[in-house]
C-alpha positions in Angstrom: -13.2 9.8 -19.1 -11.5 8.4 -16.5 -11.4 4.9 -17.1 -8.0 3.4 -17.1 -6.1 0.0 -16.2 -4.7 -1.0 -12.7 -1.0 -1.6 -12.7 0.5 -4.7 -11.3 0.7 -3.1 -7.7 -2.8 -1.4 -7.7 -4.8 -4.6 -8.8 -3.0 -5.6 -5.1 -5.1 -2.7 -3.3 -7.9 -3.0 -1.0 -11.1 -2.6 -2.6 -11.2 0.8 -0.2 -7.7 1.6 -1.4 -8.9 1.1 -5.4 -12.2 3.6 -4.6 -9.9 6.5 -2.5 -7.6 5.9 -6.3 -10.3 7.0 -8.1 -10.6 9.9 -6.6 -7.0 10.6 -6.8 -6.8 10.4 -10.8 -10.1 12.7 -10.8 -8.2 15.2 -8.7 -5.3 14.8 -11.0 -6.9 15.3 -14.2 -8.6 18.6 -12.7 -5.3 19.8 -11.1 -4.9 23.0 -12.8 -8.0 23.7 -12.4 -8.7 23.2 -8.4 -4.9 24.3 -8.1 -4.6 26.8 -4.7 -8.1 26.1 -4.0 -9.4 24.3 -0.6 -11.1 21.0 -1.9 -13.3 19.1 0.6 -14.4 15.6 -0.6 -17.9 14.3 0.5 -18.5 10.9 0.4 -21.2 8.5 1.6 -18.6 5.7 1.5 -18.0 4.1 4.5 -14.8 2.6 2.8 -13.3 5.9 2.5 -14.2 7.3 5.7 -12.5 4.0 7.0 -9.3 5.2 5.1 -9.5 8.5 7.2 -9.3 7.2 10.4 -7.5 4.1 9.9 -3.7 3.5 10.8 -3.0 2.3 7.4 0.1 3.3 5.7 -0.2 2.1 2.2 -2.1 5.4 0.9 
């Protein structure tokens, strides 16, 4: 349902950035349903938690 190929730039993303990209793609798909709602994403993936606290500016 949400399967799509990565473009050349996305292929160079770190694994954690690719995982975050998946969240972004799903939210984009449902944007009409979730627009104007507060969205909280819970995850047990430490990679995604790391991105929240890291100083990487790529995303």
